DSSP file (Angstrom, degrees, kcal/mol; ACC not computed):
  #  RESIDUE AA STRUCTURE BP1 BP2  ACC     N-H-->O    O-->H-N    N-H-->O    O-->H-N    TCO  KAPPA ALPHA  PHI   PSI    X-CA   Y-CA   Z-CA
    1    1 A M              0   0    0      0, 0.0     2,-0.1     0, 0.0    77,-0.0   0.000 360.0 360.0 360.0 139.1   -5.6   74.3  -63.9
    2    2 A K        -     0   0    0      1,-0.1     0, 0.0     2,-0.1     0, 0.0  -0.414 360.0-152.6 -63.3 140.2   -5.0   72.0  -61.0
    3    3 A T  S    S+     0   0    0     -2,-0.1     2,-0.5     2,-0.1    -1,-0.1   0.780  74.4  78.8 -87.1 -27.2   -8.3   70.6  -59.7
    4    4 A R  S    S-     0   0    0      1,-0.1    -2,-0.1    -3,-0.0     3,-0.1  -0.695  86.9-121.4 -85.5 129.3   -7.1   70.0  -56.1
    5    5 A K        -     0   0    0     -2,-0.5    70,-0.1     1,-0.1     3,-0.1  -0.483  31.5-113.6 -68.0 130.7   -7.0   73.1  -54.0
    6    6 A P        -     0   0    0      0, 0.0     2,-0.2     0, 0.0    -1,-0.1  -0.287  37.1 -98.4 -62.5 151.5   -3.5   73.9  -52.6
    7    7 A T        -     0   0    0      1,-0.1    68,-0.2    -3,-0.1    67,-0.1  -0.511  35.6-115.4 -73.9 135.5   -3.0   73.6  -48.9
    8    8 A H    >>  -     0   0    0     -2,-0.2     4,-1.5     1,-0.1     3,-0.9  -0.485  20.1-127.4 -67.6 138.0   -3.2   76.8  -46.9
    9    9 A P  H 3> S+     0   0    0      0, 0.0     4,-2.7     0, 0.0     5,-0.2   0.795 108.7  62.6 -60.3 -26.7    0.2   77.6  -45.3
   10   10 A G  H 3> S+     0   0    0     32,-0.4     4,-2.2     2,-0.2    33,-0.2   0.875 101.6  50.4 -64.6 -36.7   -1.6   78.0  -42.0
   11   11 A E  H <> S+     0   0    0     -3,-0.9     4,-3.1     2,-0.2     5,-0.3   0.905 111.1  48.7 -66.7 -41.2   -2.7   74.4  -42.1
   12   12 A V  H  X>S+     0   0    0     -4,-1.5     4,-2.6     2,-0.2     5,-0.5   0.926 110.3  51.8 -62.8 -45.0    0.9   73.3  -42.8
   13   13 A L  I  X>S+     0   0    0     -4,-2.7     5,-2.5     3,-0.2     4,-1.1   0.915 116.6  39.7 -57.8 -44.5    2.1   75.4  -39.9
   14   14 A Y  I  <>S+     0   0    0     -4,-2.2     5,-3.2     3,-0.2    -2,-0.2   0.965 121.7  38.9 -71.3 -52.7   -0.4   73.8  -37.6
   15   15 A E  I  <5S+     0   0    0     -4,-3.1    -3,-0.2     1,-0.2    -2,-0.2   0.855 126.0  33.8 -70.2 -36.4   -0.3   70.2  -38.7
   16   16 A D  I  <5S+     0   0    0     -4,-2.6    -1,-0.2    -5,-0.3    -3,-0.2   0.664 134.9  12.4 -96.6 -17.5    3.5   69.9  -39.4
   17   17 A I  I  X<S+     0   0    0     -4,-1.1     4,-1.5    -5,-0.5    -3,-0.2   0.713 124.6  39.6-124.2 -60.2    4.9   72.2  -36.7
   18   18 A I  I  >XS+     0   0    0     -5,-2.5     5,-1.5     2,-0.2     4,-0.8   0.948 116.9  46.8 -66.1 -49.9    2.6   73.3  -33.9
   19   19 A K  H >4<S+     0   0    0     -5,-3.2     3,-1.2     1,-0.2    -1,-0.2   0.936 112.0  48.8 -60.6 -50.0    0.7   70.1  -33.4
   20   20 A P  H 345S+     0   0    0      0, 0.0    -1,-0.2     0, 0.0    -2,-0.2   0.825 109.0  54.8 -61.1 -29.2    3.8   67.8  -33.3
   21   21 A L  H 3<5S-     0   0    0     -4,-1.5    -2,-0.2    -3,-0.1    -3,-0.1   0.678 106.3-131.8 -75.8 -16.0    5.4   70.1  -30.8
   22   22 A G  T <<5 +     0   0    0     -3,-1.2     2,-0.3    -4,-0.8    -3,-0.2   0.804  58.3 137.4  70.8  29.3    2.4   69.8  -28.5
   23   23 A I      < -     0   0    0     -5,-1.5    -1,-0.2     1,-0.1     2,-0.1  -0.716  52.1-113.7-106.6 160.5    2.1   73.5  -28.0
   24   24 A T     >  -     0   0    0     -2,-0.3     4,-2.5     1,-0.1     5,-0.2  -0.361  26.5-110.5 -84.5 166.8   -1.0   75.7  -28.0
   25   25 A I  H  > S+     0   0    0      2,-0.2     4,-2.7     1,-0.2     5,-0.2   0.889 121.2  54.3 -62.1 -38.8   -1.9   78.4  -30.5
   26   26 A T  H  > S+     0   0    0      2,-0.2     4,-1.9     1,-0.2    -1,-0.2   0.933 109.2  46.2 -61.8 -46.5   -1.3   80.9  -27.7
   27   27 A E  H  > S+     0   0    0      1,-0.2     4,-2.0     2,-0.2    -2,-0.2   0.917 113.8  48.9 -62.9 -43.0    2.2   79.6  -27.0
   28   28 A A  H  X S+     0   0    0     -4,-2.5     4,-2.1     1,-0.2    -2,-0.2   0.892 108.1  54.1 -64.1 -39.2    3.0   79.5  -30.8
   29   29 A S  H  X>S+     0   0    0     -4,-2.7     5,-2.2     1,-0.2     4,-1.3   0.883 107.8  50.4 -64.6 -36.7    1.7   83.1  -31.2
   30   30 A H  H  <5S+     0   0    0     -4,-1.9    -1,-0.2     2,-0.2    -2,-0.2   0.914 109.7  50.8 -64.9 -42.0    4.0   84.3  -28.4
   31   31 A C  H  <5S+     0   0    0     -4,-2.0    -2,-0.2     1,-0.2    -1,-0.2   0.873 115.2  42.8 -61.4 -37.7    7.0   82.5  -30.1
   32   32 A L  H  <5S-     0   0    0     -4,-2.1    -1,-0.2     2,-0.1    -2,-0.2   0.653 108.6-123.7 -84.6 -16.3    6.1   84.2  -33.4
   33   33 A G  T  <5S+     0   0    0     -4,-1.3     2,-0.3     1,-0.3    -3,-0.2   0.827  72.2 115.2  75.4  31.5    5.4   87.6  -31.9
   34   34 A V  S   <S-     0   0    0     -5,-2.2    -1,-0.3    -6,-0.2    -2,-0.1  -0.850  72.4 -89.9-125.3 164.7    1.9   87.8  -33.3
   35   35 A S     >  -     0   0    0     -2,-0.3     4,-2.3     1,-0.1     5,-0.2  -0.347  30.6-120.4 -71.9 156.3   -1.5   87.9  -31.6
   36   36 A R  H  > S+     0   0    0      1,-0.2     4,-2.7     2,-0.2     5,-0.2   0.891 115.3  54.8 -61.2 -39.1   -3.4   84.7  -30.9
   37   37 A K  H  > S+     0   0    0      2,-0.2     4,-2.4     1,-0.2    -1,-0.2   0.921 107.5  48.9 -61.2 -45.5   -6.2   86.0  -33.0
   38   38 A T  H  > S+     0   0    0      2,-0.2     4,-2.1     1,-0.2    -2,-0.2   0.941 113.5  45.7 -60.3 -48.6   -3.9   86.6  -36.0
   39   39 A L  H  X S+     0   0    0     -4,-2.3     4,-2.9     1,-0.2     5,-0.2   0.903 111.8  52.2 -63.9 -40.3   -2.3   83.1  -35.7
   40   40 A S  H  X S+     0   0    0     -4,-2.7     4,-2.3     1,-0.2     6,-0.2   0.907 109.0  50.2 -61.6 -41.8   -5.8   81.5  -35.3
   41   41 A E  H  <>S+     0   0    0     -4,-2.4     5,-2.5     2,-0.2     6,-1.1   0.881 113.0  46.6 -64.9 -37.9   -7.0   83.2  -38.5
   42   42 A I  H ><5S+     0   0    0     -4,-2.1     3,-1.7     4,-0.2   -32,-0.4   0.949 112.9  48.4 -67.2 -49.1   -4.0   82.0  -40.4
   43   43 A I  H 3<5S+     0   0    0     -4,-2.9    -2,-0.2     1,-0.3    -1,-0.2   0.864 112.9  48.3 -60.7 -36.9   -4.2   78.5  -39.1
   44   44 A N  T 3<5S-     0   0    0     -4,-2.3    -1,-0.3    -5,-0.2    -2,-0.2   0.341 114.2-116.8 -88.2   7.7   -8.0   78.3  -39.9
   45   45 A G  T < 5S+     0   0    0     -3,-1.7    -3,-0.2     2,-0.2    -2,-0.1   0.694  78.9 125.0  70.3  19.8   -7.4   79.7  -43.4
   46   46 A R  S   <S+     0   0    0     -5,-2.5     2,-0.3    -6,-0.2    -4,-0.2   0.630  75.5  22.8 -86.8 -13.7   -9.4   82.9  -42.8
   47   47 A C  S    S-     0   0    0     -6,-1.1    -2,-0.2    -5,-0.1   -37,-0.2  -0.974  85.6-101.1-146.5 163.0   -6.6   85.2  -43.8
   48   48 A S        -     0   0    0     -2,-0.3     2,-0.6     1,-0.1    -6,-0.1  -0.408  35.2-107.8 -81.7 156.8   -3.5   85.0  -45.9
   49   49 A L        -     0   0    0     19,-0.1    -1,-0.1    -2,-0.1    23,-0.0  -0.773  39.8-145.5 -81.9 120.2    0.0   84.6  -44.7
   50   50 A T     >  -     0   0    0     -2,-0.6     4,-2.6     1,-0.1     5,-0.2  -0.400  23.3-108.8 -83.5 162.8    1.7   88.0  -45.1
   51   51 A P  H  > S+     0   0    0      0, 0.0     4,-1.9     0, 0.0     5,-0.1   0.894 120.8  52.5 -56.9 -39.4    5.4   88.5  -46.0
   52   52 A E  H  > S+     0   0    0      1,-0.2     4,-1.9     2,-0.2     5,-0.1   0.926 111.6  44.8 -63.3 -44.3    6.1   89.7  -42.5
   53   53 A T  H  > S+     0   0    0      1,-0.2     4,-2.9     2,-0.2     5,-0.2   0.874 109.0  57.1 -68.3 -35.8    4.4   86.7  -40.9
   54   54 A A  H  X S+     0   0    0     -4,-2.6     4,-2.5     1,-0.2    -1,-0.2   0.889 107.1  49.3 -60.3 -39.0    6.3   84.4  -43.4
   55   55 A I  H  X S+     0   0    0     -4,-1.9     4,-2.6     2,-0.2    -1,-0.2   0.914 111.0  49.4 -65.4 -43.0    9.5   85.9  -42.1
   56   56 A R  H  X S+     0   0    0     -4,-1.9     4,-2.1     2,-0.2    -2,-0.2   0.929 113.3  45.9 -62.0 -45.6    8.5   85.3  -38.5
   57   57 A V  H  X S+     0   0    0     -4,-2.9     4,-1.7     1,-0.2     6,-0.2   0.917 112.7  51.0 -64.1 -43.4    7.5   81.7  -39.2
   58   58 A A  H  X>S+     0   0    0     -4,-2.5     5,-1.8    -5,-0.2     4,-1.1   0.915 110.8  47.6 -61.7 -44.1   10.7   81.1  -41.1
   59   59 A L  H  <5S+     0   0    0     -4,-2.6     3,-0.2     1,-0.2    -1,-0.2   0.884 114.5  46.8 -64.5 -37.7   12.9   82.5  -38.3
   60   60 A A  H  <5S+     0   0    0     -4,-2.1    -1,-0.2    -5,-0.2    -2,-0.2   0.734 121.8  35.2 -76.1 -22.3   11.0   80.4  -35.7
   61   61 A T  H  <5S-     0   0    0     -4,-1.7    -1,-0.2    -5,-0.2    -2,-0.2   0.352 104.7-116.8-116.0   4.4   11.1   77.2  -37.8
   62   62 A N  T  <5S+     0   0    0     -4,-1.1    -3,-0.2    -3,-0.2     2,-0.2   0.899  78.9 114.1  57.8  42.2   14.5   77.4  -39.5
   63   63 A T  S   <S-     0   0    0     -5,-1.8    -1,-0.2    -6,-0.2    -2,-0.1  -0.488  70.2 -89.5-120.7-166.0   12.9   77.5  -42.9
   64   64 A T     >  -     0   0    0     -2,-0.2     4,-1.2     1,-0.1     3,-0.4  -0.879  15.0-135.5-113.1 146.8   12.7   80.2  -45.6
   65   65 A P  H  > S+     0   0    0      0, 0.0     4,-2.7     0, 0.0     5,-0.2   0.848 106.7  62.9 -63.2 -31.2   10.1   82.9  -45.9
   66   66 A E  H  > S+     0   0    0      1,-0.2     4,-2.3     2,-0.2     5,-0.2   0.875  99.0  53.3 -61.2 -37.6   10.0   82.1  -49.6
   67   67 A S  H  > S+     0   0    0     -3,-0.4     4,-1.4     2,-0.2    -1,-0.2   0.902 112.0  44.4 -66.0 -39.1    8.8   78.6  -49.0
   68   68 A W  H  X S+     0   0    0     -4,-1.2     4,-1.7     2,-0.2    -2,-0.2   0.901 114.9  47.9 -70.9 -41.0    5.9   79.9  -46.9
   69   69 A L  H  X S+     0   0    0     -4,-2.7     4,-2.9     1,-0.2    -2,-0.2   0.829 105.8  59.1 -69.7 -30.6    5.0   82.6  -49.4
   70   70 A A  H  X S+     0   0    0     -4,-2.3     4,-2.4    -5,-0.2    -1,-0.2   0.909 105.4  49.4 -63.0 -40.9    5.2   80.1  -52.2
   71   71 A M  H  X S+     0   0    0     -4,-1.4     4,-1.9     2,-0.2    -2,-0.2   0.927 113.3  46.4 -61.9 -43.8    2.4   78.1  -50.5
   72   72 A Q  H  X S+     0   0    0     -4,-1.7     4,-2.8     1,-0.2    -2,-0.2   0.904 111.7  51.3 -66.1 -40.9    0.3   81.2  -50.1
   73   73 A T  H  X S+     0   0    0     -4,-2.9     4,-2.9     2,-0.2     5,-0.3   0.911 107.9  51.6 -63.5 -43.1    0.9   82.3  -53.7
   74   74 A K  H  X S+     0   0    0     -4,-2.4     4,-2.2     1,-0.2    -1,-0.2   0.915 113.2  45.6 -59.5 -42.7   -0.1   78.9  -55.1
   75   75 A L  H  X S+     0   0    0     -4,-1.9     4,-2.5     2,-0.2    -2,-0.2   0.918 112.6  50.2 -66.6 -44.0   -3.3   79.1  -53.1
   76   76 A D  H  X S+     0   0    0     -4,-2.8     4,-2.5     2,-0.2    -2,-0.2   0.911 112.7  46.4 -61.6 -43.4   -4.0   82.7  -54.2
   77   77 A I  H  X S+     0   0    0     -4,-2.9     4,-2.7     2,-0.2     5,-0.2   0.913 111.0  52.3 -66.6 -42.1   -3.5   81.9  -57.8
   78   78 A W  H  X S+     0   0    0     -4,-2.2     4,-1.1    -5,-0.3    -2,-0.2   0.930 112.8  45.2 -58.2 -45.9   -5.7   78.8  -57.6
   79   79 A N  H  X S+     0   0    0     -4,-2.5     4,-0.6     1,-0.2     3,-0.3   0.908 113.2  50.2 -64.6 -41.7   -8.4   80.9  -56.0
   80   80 A A  H >< S+     0   0    0     -4,-2.5     3,-1.0     1,-0.2    -2,-0.2   0.880 106.4  55.0 -66.1 -38.2   -8.0   83.7  -58.6
   81   81 A L  H >< S+     0   0    0     -4,-2.7     3,-1.0     1,-0.3    -1,-0.2   0.801 101.5  58.6 -65.7 -27.6   -8.1   81.3  -61.5
   82   82 A R  H 3< S+     0   0    0     -4,-1.1    -1,-0.3    -3,-0.3    -2,-0.2   0.707 117.4  32.9 -72.7 -19.1  -11.5   80.0  -60.3
   83   83 A E  T << S+     0   0    0     -3,-1.0    -1,-0.2    -4,-0.6    -2,-0.2  -0.036  86.0 160.0-123.6  29.2  -12.8   83.6  -60.6
   84   84 A K    <   -     0   0    0     -3,-1.0    -3,-0.1     1,-0.1    -4,-0.0  -0.192  47.3 -99.1 -60.8 145.9  -10.9   84.8  -63.6
   85   85 A P        -     0   0    0      0, 0.0     3,-0.3     0, 0.0    -1,-0.1  -0.298  21.9-154.5 -66.3 146.7  -12.3   87.8  -65.4
   86   86 A R  S    S+     0   0    0      1,-0.2    -2,-0.1    -3,-0.1    -3,-0.0   0.603  82.9  70.7 -94.7 -15.1  -14.3   87.3  -68.5
   87   87 A N        +     0   0    0      2,-0.1     2,-0.5     0, 0.0    -1,-0.2   0.036  67.9 120.0 -97.0  28.0  -13.7   90.7  -70.1
   88   88 A V        -     0   0    0     -3,-0.3     2,-0.4     0, 0.0     0, 0.0  -0.795  44.7-161.6 -95.3 132.3  -10.0   90.2  -71.0
   89   89 A V        -     0   0    0     -2,-0.5     2,-0.1     0, 0.0    -2,-0.1  -0.934  25.3-112.6-112.8 134.7   -9.0   90.4  -74.6
   90   90 A K        -     0   0    0     -2,-0.4     2,-0.4     1,-0.1     0, 0.0  -0.377  29.9-122.4 -65.1 140.2   -5.6   89.0  -75.8
   91   91 A L        -     0   0    0     -2,-0.1     2,-0.5     1,-0.0    -1,-0.1  -0.698  21.2-139.6 -83.9 133.4   -3.1   91.5  -76.9
   92   92 A A        -     0   0    0     -2,-0.4     2,-0.5     0, 0.0    -1,-0.0  -0.822   9.9-147.3 -97.3 129.1   -1.9   91.0  -80.4
   93   93 A M        -     0   0    0     -2,-0.5     2,-0.3     2,-0.0    -2,-0.0  -0.804  13.1-135.7 -94.8 132.3    1.8   91.6  -81.1
   94   94 A S              0   0    0     -2,-0.5    -1,-0.0     1,-0.1     0, 0.0  -0.620 360.0 360.0 -87.4 148.8    2.8   93.0  -84.5
   95   95 A A              0   0    0     -2,-0.3    -1,-0.1     0, 0.0    -2,-0.0   0.441 360.0 360.0 -86.6 360.0    5.7   91.4  -86.3
């Protein structure tokens, strides 16, 4: 397992797109068609980027929704592996 936590896609959205453009969270939320609260929660890593929001971000930034969802998936898997269940037994395949 990777030891470094993957970057939340909201942080990438803010640091690489919103901040360099010099626009506010409110302005960005209007561009994306989401509420300011929703965008703020994504940017601050308090909620996950949904497929619908990934599509909105991709359309607004000329990127792909898959790239945004890949970032979210990497983070989700990293978090899940840190809390993986202990009661799983490997399945044995017969020959």
